[in-house]
C-alpha positions in Angstrom: 0.0 0.0 0.0 1.5 3.3 -1.1 0.8 6.3 1.1 1.6 8.8 -1.7 -0.8 7.2 -4.3 -3.0 10.3 -4.6 -1.9 13.7 -3.1 -4.0 16.8 -3.4 -2.2 19.9 -2.2 -3.7 23.3 -1.3 -6.6 23.0 -3.7 -8.5 26.3 -4.1 -11.8 26.7 -6.1 -13.9 29.8 -6.2 -17.2 29.9 -8.0 -18.0 33.4 -9.1 -18.9 35.8 -7.9 -17.6 34.9 -4.4 -18.5 31.3 -3.4 -15.3 29.7 -2.0 -16.0 26.0 -2.5 -12.4 24.8 -1.7 -10.1 26.9 0.6 -6.7 25.3 0.4 -7.7 21.7 0.8 -5.1 19.0 1.2 -5.8 15.3 1.4 -3.8 12.0 0.8 -5.4 8.8 -0.5 -3.5 5.5 0.0 -3.4 2.8 -2.6 -5.7 -0.1 -2.0 -7.8 1.6 0.8 -11.4 2.6 1.2 -11.2 6.3 1.9 -14.4 8.1 2.8 -14.9 11.9 2.4 -17.8 13.3 4.5 -19.2 16.8 5.3 -22.3 18.9 5.3 -23.9 20.1 2.0 -21.6 22.9 0.7 -18.6 21.5 2.6 -16.8 21.0 -0.7 -16.4 17.2 -0.8 -18.1 16.7 -4.2 -16.2 19.7 -5.7 -12.9 18.2 -4.5 -13.7 14.9 -6.1 -14.7 16.6 -9.4 -11.4 18.4 -9.4 -9.6 15.1 -9.0 -11.8 13.6 -11.8 -11.1 16.5 -14.2 -14.7 17.8 -14.2 -13.8 21.1 -12.4 -10.6 23.0 -12.9 -9.0 24.2 -9.7 -7.9 27.9 -9.4 -4.7 26.8 -7.6 -3.1 23.8 -6.0 -1.4 20.6 -7.2 -2.5 17.0 -7.7 0.0 14.1 -7.7 -1.1 10.6 -8.9 1.2 7.6 -8.5 4.0 10.0 -7.8 3.5 12.1 -10.9 2.1 15.6 -11.0 -1.1 15.6 -13.1 -3.5 18.2 -14.5 -6.6 16.4 -15.8 -8.5 18.7 -18.2 -11.4 16.3 -18.6 -12.8 13.1 -17.2 -11.5 11.3 -20.3 -8.0 12.2 -19.1 -8.7 10.8 -15.6 -10.2 7.6 -17.0 -7.1 7.1 -19.2 -4.9 7.5 -16.1 -7.1 4.9 -14.2 -9.5 7.1 -12.2 -13.2 6.6 -12.6 -16.3 8.1 -10.9 -19.8 6.9 -10.3 -22.2 9.8 -9.9 -25.4 10.0 -7.9 -27.4 10.4 -11.2 -26.4 7.2 -13.1 -25.3 7.9 -16.7 -26.8 5.1 -18.7 -28.8 4.8 -21.9 -32.1 3.0 -20.8 -32.8 1.5 -24.3 -29.4 -0.1 -24.6 -28.6 -3.5 -23.2 -26.2 -3.9 -20.3 -23.3 -4.9 -22.4 -23.9 -2.1 -24.9 -23.8 0.5 -22.1 -20.6 -1.0 -20.8 -18.6 -0.9 -24.0 -20.0 2.4 -25.3 -17.2 4.7 -26.1 -14.6 2.0 -25.8 -15.9 -0.5 -28.3 -13.5 -3.2 -29.7 -13.5 -2.7 -33.5 -12.2 -4.5 -36.5 -9.9 -3.0 -39.2 -13.0 -1.6 -40.9 -14.0 0.2 -37.7 -17.0 -2.1 -37.2 -18.0 -3.2 -33.7 -16.8 -6.7 -32.7 -19.9 -7.4 -30.8 -19.1 -11.0 -30.1 -15.7 -10.1 -28.6 -17.3 -7.1 -26.6 -20.0 -9.3 -25.1 -17.4 -12.0 -24.2 -15.3 -9.4 -22.4 -18.2 -8.0 -20.5 -19.5 -11.5 -19.5 -16.0 -12.4 -18.3 -16.0 -9.4 -15.9 -19.5 -10.2 -14.7 -18.4 -13.7 -13.9 -15.1 -12.7 -12.3 -16.7 -10.2 -9.9 -19.9 -12.2 -9.4 -22.1 -9.3 -10.3 -25.1 -11.5 -11.2 -26.1 -9.4 -14.3 -27.8 -10.7 -17.5 -25.8 -8.6 -20.0 -28.5 -8.8 -22.8 -31.2 -7.2 -20.6 -32.1 -3.6 -21.4 -31.1 -1.1 -18.7 -34.6 0.2 -18.6 -35.8 -3.2 -17.4 -33.4 -3.7 -14.4 -33.5 -2.4 -10.9 -31.6 0.7 -9.6 -29.2 -1.6 -7.8 -28.5 -3.5 -11.0 -27.9 -0.2 -12.9 -25.3 0.8 -10.3 -23.6 -2.5 -11.0 -23.5 -1.6 -14.7 -21.7 1.7 -13.8 -19.2 -0.4 -11.8 -18.9 -2.8 -14.8 -18.2 0.2 -17.1 -15.2 1.1 -15.0 -13.9 -2.4 -14.7 -14.1 -2.8 -18.4 -11.8 0.3 -18.7 -9.4 -1.2 -16.2 -10.0 1.6 -13.6 -7.9 1.1 -10.4 -9.2 4.1 -8.5 -13.0 4.4 -8.1 -14.9 7.5 -6.8 -18.4 6.7 -5.6 -20.7 9.6 -4.9 -23.6 8.7 -2.5 -23.7 5.1 -3.9 -26.4 3.8 -1.5 -28.8 6.7 -1.7 -31.5 4.7 -3.5 -30.6 1.1 -2.6 -32.5 -1.4 -0.4 -30.7 -3.0 2.6 -30.1 -6.1 0.5 -28.6 -4.1 -2.4 -26.4 -2.2 0.0 -25.0 -5.5 1.4 -24.3 -6.6 -2.1 -22.6 -3.4 -3.0 -20.4 -3.5 0.1 -19.4 -7.1 -0.7 -18.2 -5.9 -4.1 -16.4 -2.9 -2.7 -14.5 -5.2 -0.2 -13.7 -7.5 -3.1 -12.3 -4.7 -5.2 -10.2 -3.5 -2.3 -8.8 -7.0 -1.9 -7.9 -7.0 -5.6 -5.8 -3.8 -5.0 -8.3 -1.2 -6.1 -8.6 2.1 -4.4 -12.1 3.3 -3.4 -13.1 6.9 -2.5 -16.5 6.9 -0.9 -18.7 10.0 -0.5 -21.6 9.5 1.7 -24.0 11.2 4.3 -24.8 7.9 5.9 -22.3 7.8 8.8 -23.1 4.2 9.9 -22.2 3.0 6.4 -19.0 5.2 6.4 -18.0 3.6 9.7 -18.7 0.1 8.5 -16.7 0.2 5.2 -13.9 2.8 5.6 -10.2 2.4 6.3 -9.7 6.1 6.8 -12.1 9.1 6.8 -11.6 12.7 5.8 -14.0 15.3 7.3 -14.6 18.5 5.5 -16.4 21.7 6.7 -16.9 25.0 4.8 -14.4 24.2 2.1 -11.6 23.1 4.4 -10.3 19.8 5.6 -11.0 19.4 9.3 -9.3 16.0 9.9 -8.3 12.7 8.4 -8.6 9.8 10.8 -8.2 6.1 10.8 -11.5 4.2 11.3 -10.6 2.8 14.7 -12.9 3.3 17.8 -14.9 6.0 16.0 -18.7 6.5 16.3 -21.3 8.5 14.5 -21.4 11.2 17.2 -17.6 11.9 16.7 -18.0 12.2 12.9 -21.1 14.4 13.1 -19.5 16.7 15.6 -16.5 17.1 13.3 -18.8 17.8 10.3 -21.1 20.2 11.9 -19.2 21.6 14.8 -21.8 20.6 17.4 -23.6 17.5 18.8 -26.3 16.1 16.5 -29.3 14.2 17.6 -29.7 10.9 15.5 -33.0 9.6 16.9 -35.9 12.0 16.7 -38.6 11.8 19.3 -41.9 10.6 18.0 -44.4 10.4 20.8 -47.5 8.1 20.4 -50.4 9.9 18.9 -53.9 8.8 17.8 -54.6 9.8 14.2 -57.8 11.7 13.5 -60.1 12.1 10.5 -59.1 11.0 7.0 -57.5 13.9 5.1 -56.5 12.1 1.9 -58.3 9.1 0.4 -57.1 7.7 -3.0 -59.0 4.7 -4.3 -58.3 2.3 -7.2 -56.0 4.6 -9.2 -54.9 3.3 -12.6 -52.4 5.0 -14.9 -50.8 3.8 -18.1 -48.2 6.1 -19.6 -47.8 7.0 -23.4 -45.5 4.1 -23.9 -48.1 1.6 -22.7 -46.4 1.0 -19.4 -48.8 0.4 -16.5 -47.5 2.7 -13.7 -50.4 2.6 -11.3 -52.4 -0.6 -11.0 -55.3 -0.1 -8.6 -53.6 2.0 -5.9 -55.6 2.9 -2.8 -54.3 4.6 0.3 -55.4 6.9 3.2 -53.7 9.6 5.3 -55.3 10.8 8.4 -54.8 13.9 10.6 -51.8 13.7 12.8 -50.4 10.7 10.9 -47.2 10.2 8.8 -47.6 7.6 6.2 -44.3 6.5 4.7 -44.1 5.2 1.2 -41.2 2.9 0.2 -40.2 1.2 -3.0 -37.4 0.8 -5.4 -37.5 3.7 -7.8 -39.5 3.1 -10.9 -42.4 1.1 -9.2 -45.0 3.8 -9.3 -44.2 6.1 -6.4 -43.3 9.0 -8.8 -46.5 8.6 -10.8 -48.6 8.4 -7.6 -47.3 11.7 -6.4 -47.8 13.2 -9.9 -51.5 12.0 -9.8 -52.0 13.5 -6.4 -50.7 17.0 -7.2 -52.3 17.0 -10.7 -49.3 16.6 -13.0 -50.9 13.5 -14.6 -54.5 12.4 -14.8 -55.2 8.8 -13.8 -57.4 6.9 -16.3 -59.4 5.5 -13.4 -59.9 6.1 -9.7 -60.8 8.8 -7.2 -58.7 11.2 -5.1 -60.6 12.9 -2.2 -59.1 15.6 0.0 -61.2 16.3 3.1 -64.0 14.6 1.3 -63.8 16.7 -1.9 -63.0 15.0 -5.2 -60.0 16.7 -6.6 -59.3 14.7 -9.8 -61.1 17.3 -11.9 -59.2 20.2 -10.2 -56.2 21.9 -12.0 -52.8 22.1 -10.2 -53.4 25.7 -9.0 -56.6 24.7 -7.2 -55.0 21.7 -5.6 -52.1 23.7 -4.4 -54.6 25.8 -2.4 -55.3 22.5 -0.5 -51.9 20.8 -0.1 -48.3 21.5 0.6 -45.8 19.7 -1.7 -42.0 19.3 -1.5 -40.9 17.7 -4.8 -38.0 15.3 -5.1 -36.1 17.5 -7.5 -35.5 20.8 -5.7 -33.6 22.4 -8.6 -36.0 21.6 -11.5 -39.4 21.4 -9.8 -39.0 23.0 -6.4 -37.5 26.3 -7.3 -36.5 28.8 -10.0 -32.7 28.7 -9.5 -31.8 32.1 -11.1 -34.4 34.0 -9.1 -33.8 35.3 -5.6 -34.5 33.5 -2.3 -37.4 36.0 -1.7 -39.0 35.2 -5.1 -38.7 31.4 -4.5 -40.2 31.4 -1.0 -43.3 33.4 -1.9 -44.2 31.0 -4.7 -47.8 29.6 -4.2 -48.2 32.1 -1.3 -48.6 34.8 -3.9 -51.8 33.0 -5.2 -53.3 31.7 -1.9 -52.3 34.3 0.7 -54.5 37.4 0.4 -52.6 39.0 3.3 -49.7 39.6 0.8 -51.9 41.9 -1.4 -51.1 45.6 -1.6 -53.5 48.5 -1.8 -54.3 47.3 -5.3 -55.6 43.8 -4.9 -54.0 42.5 -8.1 -50.5 43.6 -6.9 -48.4 42.1 -4.1 -47.1 44.3 -1.3 -43.3 44.5 -1.6 -43.0 45.1 2.2 -45.3 42.1 3.0 -43.5 39.7 0.7 -40.1 40.6 2.0 -41.4 40.2 5.6 -42.7 36.7 4.7 -39.3 35.8 3.1 -37.4 37.0 6.1 -39.7 35.1 8.4 -39.0 31.9 6.5 -35.3 32.6 6.4 -35.1 33.1 10.1 -37.6 30.5 11.3 -36.2 27.7 9.1 -32.6 28.8 9.6 -31.7 29.3 6.0 -28.0 30.4 6.1 -27.8 33.2 3.5 -26.6 36.8 3.7 -29.9 38.3 2.6 -33.2 37.3 0.8 -32.0 38.8 -2.5 -29.3 36.3 -3.1 -30.0 34.0 -6.2 -31.3 30.6 -5.2 -28.6 28.7 -7.0 -26.0 30.3 -4.7 -27.5 28.4 -1.7 -26.1 25.0 -0.7 -28.4 22.0 -1.2 -29.3 21.9 2.5 -30.2 25.6 2.6 -32.3 25.3 -0.6 -34.2 22.4 0.9 -34.8 24.3 4.2 -36.2 27.2 2.1 -38.5 25.0 0.1 -39.7 23.1 3.2 -40.2 26.4 4.9 -42.3 27.8 2.0 -44.5 24.7 2.0 -44.9 24.4 5.7 -45.8 28.1 6.0 -48.7 27.4 3.7 -50.3 25.6 6.7 -52.3 23.1 4.6 -53.9 20.0 6.1 -52.1 17.7 3.7 -48.4 17.7 3.3 -46.7 15.6 0.5 -42.9 15.2 1.1 -41.1 13.5 -1.8 -37.5 12.6 -0.8 -37.3 15.7 1.5 -33.8 14.8 2.8 -32.2 13.1 -0.1 -28.5 14.1 -0.4 -28.6 16.3 2.8 -26.1 16.3 5.6 -26.9 15.2 9.1 -27.7 18.7 10.5 -30.2 19.5 7.7 -31.8 16.0 8.0 -32.2 16.5 11.7 -33.8 19.9 11.3 -36.3 18.8 8.6 -37.3 15.7 10.4 -38.0 17.7 13.6 -40.2 20.1 11.6 -42.0 17.2 10.0 -42.8 15.8 13.4 -44.0 19.2 14.6 -46.5 19.2 11.6 -47.7 15.7 12.8 -48.2 17.1 16.3 -50.1 20.0 14.9 -52.6 17.6 13.3 -51.6 17.7 9.6 -51.6 14.6 7.6 -48.3 13.8 5.9 -47.4 11.5 3.0 -43.6 10.9 3.1 -42.0 9.2 0.1 -38.4 8.3 0.8 -35.8 5.8 -0.3 -34.1 6.1 3.1 -35.5 3.3 5.2 -34.0 4.8 8.4 -36.0 7.9 7.8 -39.2 6.0 7.2 -38.8 3.9 10.3 -38.0 7.1 12.4 -40.9 9.2 11.2 -43.7 7.0 9.9 -46.8 5.7 11.8 -47.3 3.3 8.9 -45.1 2.2 6.0 -46.6 1.3 2.6 -44.5 -0.5 0.0 -45.1 -0.1 -3.8 -44.1 -2.8 -6.2 -44.9 -2.8 -9.9 -47.6 -0.1 -9.5 -49.3 -1.7 -6.6 -49.2 -1.3 -2.8 -48.1 -4.7 -1.6 -47.6 -3.9 2.2 -49.1 -1.8 4.9 -47.0 -2.2 8.1 -46.3 -0.5 11.3 -42.6 0.3 11.9 -42.5 -1.3 15.3 -43.9 -4.6 13.8 -41.5 -5.0 10.9 -37.8 -4.5 10.0 -35.7 -2.8 7.2 -34.9 -6.2 5.9 -38.6 -7.2 5.7 -39.5 -3.9 3.9 -36.5 -4.5 1.6 -38.0 -7.9 0.6 -41.3 -6.3 -0.3 -39.4 -3.6 -2.3 -37.4 -6.1 -4.3 -39.8 -9.0 -4.6 -43.3 -7.7 -4.0 -43.9 -10.0 -1.0 -42.1 -11.4 2.0 -40.0 -14.3 0.9 -40.7 -13.5 -2.8 -43.9 -15.6 -3.1 -45.7 -12.9 -5.1 -45.9 -13.5 -8.8 
């Protein structure tokens, strides 16, 4: 094991006009180790890895790889040198087969430049067998699970003979069983001499798999420590600068009247794919109903049907007894709060200011924001609302006129959650509210969610984080192939059992 395998020295990166993402960061990665990089949103860990991978050019600093000074101008340069990266958003072509995705861009060709498909398939199959990845290489990527797609990304890098692998939040959408499988492969890759750089917010996983851990905060390296005798509290304190509460308090509470009742929802998309197949569910006052499922099993379409982005071909959706299927989105938004899973594309207008983002929907539903002319908003009142959300939801930003894209992911999410919670609607739909957030932001949003439960609102929580579902939910529903296949209480089940329903549609896989 070489201790000078990767050396990053005094790396500085400033995003204009004045966001210091990396402030003289130095870190060493040993050959053949699993090295985790952790930190709050905006700490700089992803930017640091993008610098190493050639995606972002540093303003100053030096990188040494295998003893040689390098300056990767693109990811292609990094891959040629033996460094690969798996991003949170998997970069695959759904309509291609697994083997076609793997060889794309590095295809074996004959003298005429034609693809040697037989040779390519053989090479990919050999890697699948060698690393026991359990993939059928002729399946289309569109037809396999998220966990299998992640294996395809790993396979792409093995095919290119990568010896250093950067993994950015690799377990964010995996079931417990898939995480175990991924960790088995990571350990196998380490045993074969490969170096793994692991970026994650899940501290229990970091402690389980890492040899060494680098903690970043506000663009600086706080410490690099060997993973011996550490615990989550130590890591969280190093990341945030204070103690963090990991287990939220959810007192017992009797739910009240039904707020949301969806019955027998059916939806088939334009490609003829059945996304909702007779879905029925209820959410009551003072209740958090969690919704689990491997991505692509209908959760996304269910949320779209509830908020009005798609129209189900069959079924009923009642909110406080009122049928809302005929209502347009604007009318539904007067009745429900909604935090979408994609805060950048759906939850905000990134170029606009914090103020303009947090008064969205309020400007239609809150008559108190009107000025002397009823068709105009009062500038004083809208700024007052924006400052209230900024202060009450602890959005760290110099002022409310800062463009939204300049906020860290955690602060963007706090602002969006604040906007929706301040609407004070009886139904709250939270779609992946803490995905990709650091421990401090997760703690804050979960506490505010439980306060909404205590206030008597009904909450539908869609999450791929089973720890979150078990901490917050009064009931956990599981979706599989467009159907709800389980309705369980957290205290009467386990993450492993929920994982079985997510992967197989039934406990023990007896559902066909």
